[in-house]
C-alpha positions, 0 to 999 in steps of 0.5 A: 866226039868230034873236035868241033863238038868239043869246041862248042861245048867248051865255049858254052861252058865258058859262057855259063861260067862268065854269067855265074861270075857276073851274078856273084859280083852283082849279088854276093853269096847270102843275098838275093836280088831285090825285086823291082818296085812300082812306087807311087810318087807324091808332090811336095807339101808346103814347107813349114818354113813359111816365110818362103812358102811353096804353094801346095800341088795336087797330091795322090794318097798312098794308102797301100803297101808298095806292090812288088813285081817280078824282075824280067829275066836277064838277057844273055850278053854276047860279049863279056859284061863290063865290071860294075861301075864304082858308086858315086862318091860320098858328099863331104859335109866339111867341103866348102865353096866360096861366095864372092860379093861386091856391095855397092850403093844406088849409084854403083859406088863401092860400100866399104866396111859393110858386114856380110854374113850367111844365116842359113841354106837352101837345097834343090833336093829339099825344095821349100825347106830352110836349114839354119847354118851349122856351126859358126856363121860365115861373116866378113867385112867389105874392103875398099872396093866393096868386095868380100869373100865368104867360104861356106859349106857346100853341102847341107845333107849328104844328098842336098848340095847348097843352091842358095843362102840366107844372106844379110848385109848391113852398114850404119848408113844404109838399109839392111839387105836380106835375101833368104834365097840368094843364089850361089855360084863360085864362078860369079862375083854377085853384086848387092845394092844397098839403099839409103833409108828415110828418117822416121821419128816416133813419139808415144804417150798414154793419156797426155800427148805432152808427156811422152813415154820413153820406155817403149818397144817398136815392132815393124812389119817383117819386110822392113827388116827394122828391129827395135834395136835400130831405134835411137832414143832422144832426150825429148822422148822421141825415138828415131831411125833411118833404117826404113826402106822407101815404101809402105810400112806398118808398126805397133808400139808396146810399153810395160808399166812398172805395175805390170800393166801392158799398153799397146798402140793400134797398127800405124801405117805410113809411107816414106820416100828414100831420104824422106822424113816422117813423124809419127805420134802414137797413143797407147791403150791398156792391153786386152784379155781374151777368154775362151772355153771348149765347146760341149762336144769335148768330154771333160776332163780335158787332157793335154790342151793348148791354145795359140792366139795370133793377133795381127794385121791382115794385109800381108799381101801388101808387104806389111805383115806384122803380128804377135803369137801367144800360147797358153794351157787349157785347164781340165774344164776346158777354160783358157785365158790370154792376159795382156794381149793387144786388141785387134783381129786374131786367129786361134789354134786350139788342140787337146787329146782327140780334139782340135778347133774346127776350121772356118771358110776363108773370107772372100778375096783373100789369098789362101795358098790353095786352101779353102779353110783357115783357123777361126778368126776372133776379135780381141777382147770381144764380149765374154768368154768365146765358145770354141767349136771343136772337131775330132782329130785324125790319126796317121799310121806309117809303115816303114819298110827296108830295101828288101820290103821287110818291116823296118823297126826303130825308124823315126817318123815325123809329121808336120801339121802346119798352121798359117796366121795371116800377117804373121806367117806359118809354123807347126801346130804346138802342143805335141812333138809330132814324132813316133818310132816304128816298132818290130812290125815297122809301124808308127802311129801319131794321134791328135793330127788336125784334119788336112788335105795334105799332111807331110810325112818323113822317116829316117834312121841313123844308117838309112834314109828315104828313097830318092823319090821320097826325098825329092817329093815329100810323102803326104797323106790326107787326114779326115776328122775322126779317121785313120790314114795310112802311108808306106815309106821305103828306106834305103841304106845311106851311101 
């Protein structure tokens, strides 16, 4: 064998040994390289936290297991491969960052002794979601120059860095400030301007305007940020407050008599200017009763029935959302009753085992957030028992797979069937936990799901989380009446 041939064989052997060493670094003994995966991405569903909503987008249905494709052969490197890169550092959930704020009045003068606090967080990784603050809420008061510093958590979850906070600022002489999406930047001093409110005086009575009722509760539109505790009782029976910001507002007054009878006013609309004065005289009326029964299409006995009634004003788009929600059980005969509710227009959510109230078309001209149906409207009290038209619920079957495509047992799966009440907001349909755990085959089933074009679905485990695409764009699936929908979610190990 010539010397040149021997040198060539030695070089080739060295190359092979280097490739084998690189393979062992990338895939330790006993493990095989995971196959490349083609995943279908879905757009984010509407957040449940509904006061700050994100409109739904076009979504694709994912009904089949995620396909696998063969990985392409690795190219032989001409130079020795670089060592594997270090994994990204883990998020430190105890890490804090500073939020510096300067509070001023409408003239730019500093406001001293204003209380500033954080109630919640938002992240870019979970758009539309709202997270209440874990632990004690950061709180402090402004100094003589109106400045304050709040140290808050920098991370909400291991993959969700804080991008905004739910910031509150209050002072005895000003209207309360709240921004549920206040941006955070530790390198900037943020400025918050407080406004002086106008004075509102309110007198309520039952039957005789000369005899005011003093023991009342006032509910104002959410946007005003005026609570019942912001009103001061005066000796003549009036209640006053200076916390309403300039603009249009709506309120309703309630009273509970000693004999248990409830009284409510109609909705009262008014406008106030900054530094202005408005006096309101409000008559109270006995509360109403609403009776309902499920339609004959629902077999008896009814199992697991619950009804939710929202009585509200229908002008939320004008910044005057206000209303009340009540929940009650449905008996085996399909009957339910709401006692002591305010009269007005409302909406119903009704659910029992296998059945849900049939949605109705939206009224013309109302903003729908991209939807063309809503929960049926009713008049309270109305004439006699209302018969509620029902339709079959759907079922969602979720297959959870692990990093290697194998069925993942013991994962928690949740769905978020959402409802929206005009003038109140939106939340999760009541009466169910909307949660299930995957079995040995990696499948979890959740029944009694109301039909919807896009049901948001999530899965997690103590040691695993959804892959990045699913964390950024929440998986969703269409639910049809009486049908079963399927969806596959892939988990990966937590870093």
